[in-house]
C-alpha positions as CSV (number, residue, x, y, z in Angstrom):
1,X,57.5,204.3,88.6
2,X,56.0,200.8,88.0
3,X,58.0,197.8,88.7
4,X,58.7,195.4,85.8
5,X,56.6,192.2,85.9
6,X,58.5,189.3,87.4
7,X,59.8,186.8,84.9
8,X,58.1,183.4,85.0
9,X,60.3,180.4,85.3
10,X,60.3,178.4,82.1
11,X,57.8,175.5,82.3
12,X,59.1,172.0,82.0
13,X,58.1,170.3,78.8
14,X,55.1,168.1,79.1
15,X,55.6,164.4,79.1
16,X,54.3,162.6,76.0
17,X,50.7,161.6,76.4
18,X,50.4,157.9,76.9
19,X,47.4,156.7,75.0
20,X,48.0,153.0,75.5
21,X,45.3,151.1,77.2
22,X,44.6,148.9,80.2
23,X,47.1,147.2,82.5
24,X,50.8,146.6,82.2
25,X,53.0,143.8,81.0
26,X,55.8,143.7,83.5
27,X,59.2,142.4,82.3
28,X,60.7,140.9,85.5
29,X,64.3,139.5,85.5
30,X,65.0,136.3,87.4
31,X,68.2,135.0,88.9
32,X,71.2,133.6,87.0
33,X,71.8,130.9,89.6
34,X,71.6,130.2,93.3
35,X,71.8,133.6,95.2
36,X,69.7,135.6,97.6
37,X,67.2,137.6,95.5
38,X,68.1,140.9,97.3
39,X,71.5,140.6,95.7
40,X,70.1,140.8,92.2
41,X,66.5,142.2,92.2
42,X,65.5,145.5,93.8
43,X,62.9,145.5,96.5
44,X,60.3,147.4,94.4
45,X,60.6,144.7,91.7
46,X,60.3,141.9,94.3
47,X,57.2,143.5,95.8
48,X,55.6,143.9,92.4
49,X,56.4,140.4,91.3
50,X,55.0,139.0,94.6
51,X,51.6,140.6,94.0
52,X,51.0,139.4,90.4
53,X,48.7,136.4,89.9
54,X,49.4,135.8,86.2
55,X,52.7,135.1,84.5
56,X,54.0,134.2,81.0
57,X,57.1,132.1,81.4
58,X,59.6,130.3,79.2
59,X,59.6,127.5,81.8
60,X,56.8,127.0,84.3
61,X,59.0,125.0,86.7
62,X,61.7,127.7,87.0
63,X,59.0,130.4,87.2
64,X,57.5,128.7,90.2
65,X,61.0,128.4,91.8
66,X,61.5,132.1,91.3
67,X,58.1,132.9,92.8
68,X,58.7,130.6,95.8
69,X,62.1,132.3,96.4
70,X,60.7,135.9,96.5
71,X,57.4,134.9,98.2
72,X,53.9,135.6,96.8
73,X,50.8,137.2,98.3
74,X,48.5,134.6,96.7
75,X,49.1,130.8,97.3
76,X,51.5,129.6,94.6
77,X,49.0,127.1,93.3
78,X,46.6,129.9,92.6
79,X,49.0,131.8,90.3
80,X,48.4,131.2,86.6
81,X,51.6,130.5,84.6
82,X,51.3,130.4,80.8
83,X,54.2,128.5,79.2
84,X,55.8,130.1,76.2
85,X,57.7,127.9,73.7
86,X,58.5,127.8,70.0
87,X,55.1,126.3,69.2
88,X,53.1,129.0,70.9
89,X,51.4,131.0,68.1
90,X,50.4,134.6,68.0
91,X,46.7,133.9,68.6
92,X,47.5,132.1,71.9
93,X,49.8,134.9,73.1
94,X,47.1,137.5,72.3
95,X,44.6,135.5,74.4
96,X,47.0,135.5,77.3
97,X,47.3,139.3,77.0
98,X,43.6,140.0,76.8
99,X,43.2,140.6,80.6
100,X,45.5,143.6,80.2
101,X,42.9,145.3,78.2
102,X,40.6,145.2,81.2
103,X,43.2,146.7,83.5
104,X,44.9,143.6,84.9
105,X,48.7,143.3,85.2
106,X,50.8,140.3,83.9
107,X,54.4,139.4,84.6
108,X,56.8,138.1,81.9
109,X,59.8,136.1,83.0
110,X,62.6,134.2,81.3
111,X,64.2,131.0,82.4
112,X,67.2,133.1,83.6
113,X,68.1,136.8,83.4
114,X,66.2,139.4,81.6
115,X,63.0,138.5,79.7
116,X,62.9,139.3,75.9
117,X,66.7,139.6,75.7
118,X,68.0,136.6,73.7
119,X,64.6,135.1,74.9
120,X,61.3,134.1,73.2
121,X,59.5,136.6,75.4
122,X,60.4,139.3,72.8
123,X,57.5,137.9,70.7
124,X,55.1,138.6,73.6
125,X,56.4,142.1,74.0
126,X,56.0,142.8,70.3
127,X,52.4,141.7,70.4
128,X,51.7,143.8,73.5
129,X,53.0,146.9,71.6
130,X,50.8,145.9,68.6
131,X,47.8,145.7,70.9
132,X,48.5,149.2,72.3
133,X,49.4,147.9,75.7
134,X,51.8,149.3,78.2
135,X,55.1,147.5,78.8
136,X,57.4,148.1,81.8
137,X,60.9,146.7,82.1
138,X,62.3,146.2,85.6
139,X,65.9,146.3,86.7
140,X,67.6,143.0,87.2
141,X,70.5,140.8,86.1
142,X,71.5,140.3,82.5
143,X,74.4,137.9,81.9
144,X,75.3,139.6,78.6
145,X,75.7,143.1,80.2
146,X,77.3,141.8,83.4
147,X,79.8,139.8,81.5
148,X,80.6,142.7,79.2
149,X,81.0,145.1,82.2
150,X,83.5,142.8,83.8
151,X,85.4,141.7,80.7
152,X,87.4,144.9,80.1
153,X,86.6,144.5,76.4
154,X,85.0,147.2,74.2
155,X,81.6,148.0,75.8
156,X,80.6,150.5,73.1
157,X,80.5,148.1,70.1
158,X,79.5,144.6,70.7
159,X,77.4,141.7,69.2
160,X,75.7,138.8,71.0
161,X,75.5,135.7,68.8
162,X,73.9,133.2,71.1
163,X,75.2,129.7,70.4
164,X,78.1,128.9,68.1
165,X,77.6,126.0,65.7
166,X,78.0,122.5,67.3
167,X,79.8,121.0,64.3
168,X,83.5,121.4,64.9
169,X,84.5,122.5,61.4
170,X,81.5,124.9,61.0
171,X,82.2,126.3,64.5
172,X,85.9,127.0,63.7
173,X,84.9,128.8,60.5
174,X,82.2,130.9,62.3
175,X,84.6,131.9,65.2
176,X,87.2,133.1,62.7
177,X,84.6,135.1,60.8
178,X,83.5,136.7,64.1
179,X,87.1,137.4,64.9
180,X,87.6,139.1,61.5
181,X,84.5,141.3,62.2
182,X,85.8,142.1,65.7
183,X,89.2,143.2,64.3
184,X,87.7,145.3,61.5
185,X,84.9,147.0,63.6
186,X,86.7,146.9,67.0
187,X,83.6,145.0,68.2
188,X,83.4,142.6,71.2
189,X,81.9,139.3,70.3
190,X,79.7,137.5,72.9
191,X,78.3,134.0,73.0
192,X,77.0,131.3,75.3
193,X,77.0,127.6,75.3
194,X,74.9,124.7,76.7
195,X,76.8,124.2,80.1
196,X,77.9,120.6,79.4
197,X,79.6,121.9,76.2
198,X,81.5,124.7,77.9
199,X,84.8,123.0,77.8
200,X,84.5,122.2,74.1
201,X,83.7,125.8,73.2
202,X,86.6,127.1,75.3
203,X,89.0,124.7,73.6
204,X,87.6,125.7,70.2
205,X,88.1,129.4,71.0
206,X,91.7,128.8,72.1
207,X,92.4,126.7,69.0
208,X,90.7,129.0,66.4
209,X,91.4,132.5,67.5
210,X,94.7,134.4,67.1
211,X,97.1,134.6,70.1
212,X,96.7,138.3,70.4
213,X,92.9,138.2,70.7
214,X,91.6,138.8,74.2
215,X,89.2,136.2,75.5
216,X,87.0,136.6,78.6
217,X,85.4,133.7,80.4
218,X,82.6,134.7,82.8
219,X,81.3,131.8,84.8
220,X,78.2,131.6,87.0
221,X,77.6,135.3,87.2
222,X,76.0,136.7,90.5
223,X,76.4,133.4,92.3
224,X,79.0,132.1,94.8
225,X,80.7,130.2,91.9
226,X,81.2,133.4,89.9
227,X,84.6,133.5,88.2
228,X,85.7,136.0,85.5
229,X,89.0,136.2,83.7
230,X,90.2,138.0,80.6
231,X,93.5,137.0,79.0
232,X,95.1,136.9,75.5
233,X,94.4,133.6,73.8
234,X,98.2,132.9,73.8
235,X,98.1,133.2,77.6
236,X,95.1,130.9,77.9
237,X,96.9,128.4,75.8
238,X,99.9,128.4,78.2
239,X,97.9,127.4,81.3
240,X,95.4,124.8,82.4
241,X,91.9,125.3,81.2
242,X,89.4,126.9,83.7
243,X,87.0,124.6,85.6
244,X,83.6,125.4,84.0
245,X,81.7,122.2,84.8
246,X,78.1,122.5,84.0
247,X,77.8,126.1,85.2
248,X,76.3,128.8,82.9
249,X,79.2,130.6,81.2
250,X,79.5,133.5,78.9
251,X,82.4,133.8,76.4
252,X,83.6,137.2,75.1
253,X,86.5,138.1,72.8
254,X,88.0,141.2,71.1
255,X,90.5,140.9,68.3
256,X,93.6,143.0,68.3
257,X,93.9,145.7,65.6
């Protein structure tokens, strides 16, 4: 009597074929403040960043400070850093990306945190995709996600607004509109401010929002000055304002239903 043929294990599905060309645009996070790089950037990302000889950066000075901190294989003065600003047009960015077509790799860094998140580097990434180039994000600090994680507010529905208006009346109107959205959609609202205006925004939040709205202040994330507190606005109003100084600070709030 013949034995039945053994059943073959099901084959794993093939990974999608990657038909993109050339080298890789590496999206490398940088620090949010003064802290040892091993605390916020994995070793593999540090080693990769140290070996690149071309970067696109929002700020060349802070990019050099980042490279000096992690150490580079090539002398720092030999590393090319293209500075990206509002005036940089698409033709210039395409020219910067041309070496990728020949197989070279390029790093993209922000002034702080993750490139292309609330950052002009998103324009470079969009062009890279349009040119059929490969893009690789590396793990590192994002103040938006770190603040959201630590806030205790809704992490499933949230919106990042960047900066609130500077004009006091317009700012109050906008904060109350965001609070209304937060209440209706159960959505956490997130914003930042230029550090020297931190105190003004905190005061405006406490004055404009309802007492039951929960407000989180996340200062100097990942650094020795890190300080994170979430309280109801009524509670914030009953105590001394936090010391925010000129430190990068994230503000998050969630309105009560």
